[in-house]
C-alpha positions in Angstrom: -28.6 5.3 24.4 -28.2 1.5 23.5 -29.9 1.8 20.2 -27.3 5.2 19.5 -24.4 3.1 19.8 -25.9 0.1 17.6 -25.9 2.8 14.9 -22.4 3.9 15.8 -21.0 0.2 15.1 -23.4 0.0 11.9 -22.0 3.0 10.6 -18.4 2.1 11.0 -19.3 -1.2 9.4 -20.8 0.4 6.5 -17.9 2.9 6.1 -15.2 0.8 6.3 -16.6 -2.4 4.2 -15.3 -0.6 0.9 -11.6 -0.9 2.4 -11.9 -4.7 2.8 -12.7 -5.8 -0.5 -9.2 -4.5 -1.4 -7.5 -6.7 1.9 -9.5 -9.6 0.9 -9.4 -9.6 -3.4 -6.0 -8.7 -3.7 -4.7 -10.3 -6.6 -1.8 -12.7 -6.9 1.2 -11.5 -8.6 1.3 -12.8 -12.3 3.5 -14.3 -14.3 5.6 -13.8 -17.5 8.8 -14.6 -19.4 10.2 -12.3 -21.5 13.4 -11.7 -23.7 16.1 -9.3 -22.4 15.4 -7.0 -24.7 11.9 -6.8 -24.3 12.4 -5.3 -20.9 12.7 -1.9 -21.0 8.9 -1.0 -22.1 7.7 -3.3 -19.3 10.0 -1.3 -16.6 9.6 1.9 -17.7 9.0 4.3 -14.3 8.3 1.3 -12.3 9.4 0.0 -9.0 11.2 -3.1 -9.1 12.6 -5.6 -7.0 15.5 -7.9 -8.4 16.3 -11.5 -6.7 20.3 -11.8 -7.8 21.7 -15.7 -8.2 23.5 -15.2 -4.7 20.2 -14.8 -2.9 20.4 -11.1 -2.6 17.0 -9.0 -3.1 17.8 -5.3 -4.4 14.6 -3.2 -4.6 14.2 0.2 -6.2 13.3 2.4 -9.1 14.2 1.2 -12.5 16.7 3.5 -14.7 17.9 1.6 -17.6 19.0 -1.0 -19.3 22.1 -1.6 -21.4 23.3 -5.1 -23.4 24.7 -6.6 -20.0 23.5 -5.0 -17.1 20.3 -3.4 -15.5 20.6 0.1 -13.8 18.3 1.5 -11.1 17.9 3.7 -7.9 18.7 1.3 -4.9 16.1 2.0 -1.8 16.1 -1.5 -0.4 18.8 -4.0 -0.3 19.0 -7.7 1.6 23.1 -7.0 1.4 24.2 -3.6 1.6 28.3 -4.3 1.3 27.7 -6.0 -1.8 24.9 -4.0 -3.0 25.0 -0.5 -1.4 22.0 2.0 -1.6 21.9 4.3 -4.7 22.4 4.1 -8.0 23.9 0.3 -8.8 24.0 -1.5 -11.7 23.2 -5.3 -11.9 24.8 -7.9 -14.3 22.2 -9.7 -16.7 24.3 -12.7 -15.7 23.3 -12.2 -11.8 19.6 -12.1 -12.2 17.3 -14.5 -11.9 13.9 -12.7 -10.9 12.4 -9.2 -11.7 9.2 -8.6 -9.9 7.4 -5.4 -10.9 5.3 -3.7 -8.3 2.1 -2.4 -8.9 1.6 1.3 -7.9 0.3 1.9 -4.3 -2.9 4.1 -4.7 -4.6 6.8 -2.7 -8.1 5.5 -2.8 -8.0 3.7 0.4 -6.7 6.5 2.6 -9.4 8.9 0.6 -12.3 6.2 1.5 -10.3 5.9 5.2 -10.5 9.6 6.1 -13.9 10.5 4.8 -15.5 7.2 7.0 -13.6 8.8 9.8 -15.0 11.8 9.2 -18.4 10.5 9.0 -18.1 8.2 12.2 -16.8 11.4 14.0 -20.0 12.8 12.9 -22.2 10.0 14.1 -20.1 10.3 17.5 -20.2 13.8 17.7 -23.9 13.9 17.4 -24.4 11.2 20.1 -22.1 12.8 22.6 -24.1 15.9 21.9 -27.4 14.1 22.4 -26.2 12.8 25.5 -24.6 16.5 26.7 -28.1 17.8 26.3 -29.7 15.1 28.4 -27.6 16.3 30.9 -27.5 19.5 30.8 -25.1 21.1 28.3 -21.5 20.4 27.0 -19.0 19.8 29.8 -14.8 20.0 29.8 -15.1 16.2 30.2 -17.5 16.1 27.1 -15.1 18.4 24.8 -12.3 16.1 25.6 -14.2 13.0 24.6 -15.4 14.6 21.7 -12.1 15.8 20.4 -10.3 12.1 21.2 -12.6 10.3 19.4 -12.6 12.5 16.6 -9.0 12.2 16.4 -9.3 8.3 16.7 -12.0 7.9 14.4 -10.2 10.4 11.9 -6.5 8.8 12.1 -8.0 5.4 12.3 -10.0 5.6 9.1 -6.8 6.6 7.6 -4.4 4.2 8.7 -7.4 1.4 7.6 -6.9 2.9 4.4 -3.0 3.2 4.1 -3.1 -0.6 4.9 -5.4 -1.1 2.3 -3.6 0.6 -0.3 -0.2 -1.0 0.6 -2.2 -4.7 0.7 -3.4 -3.8 -2.8 0.5 -3.2 -3.6 1.3 -6.7 -3.7 3.8 -8.0 -6.2 1.8 -7.5 -9.9 3.9 -9.3 -12.0 6.8 -11.7 -11.9 9.2 -11.6 -14.6 11.9 -14.7 -15.4 14.0 -13.5 -18.2 14.6 -16.0 -21.4 17.7 -16.4 -23.2 17.6 -14.3 -26.7 16.3 -16.6 -29.2 14.8 -19.1 -26.7 10.7 -19.2 -26.4 8.2 -17.6 -27.9 
């Protein structure tokens, strides 16, 4: 029976290993400096976080850019009284830095669900073998199998979700150059 539990540990480790690379090897944010006129194609359709000169941080989905304002659908704000959630316009002169968020993927969650299902299958096989040796399935075995199944599948999904979130660290930090400055 000890061999069966070692096999379970090995199976869990083998299926969760691909998720760990997302957490350990997540790339740091890249830095760039662009002119105001070059921002629109860079921000189009992206989640952004804007640090303002007063220290406030406003996050959300980019909407558009005009000569002196950046428009966004704010979903997060550190100063709700000054910068409420919803459609907001931020003055060009107030913007210190824009952070473009990497798209949070779905692969980690898919791998987690598959790994959880595999762990469920292995554990169900072990419980089935134990139940056969002890004269058949009892109500206690069914409860244990159901609980382990739910925990393994849910745990796999949550680990995958964690991996996806860790992989969505800031992708690019943008400093805004004055028009005519820099290359």
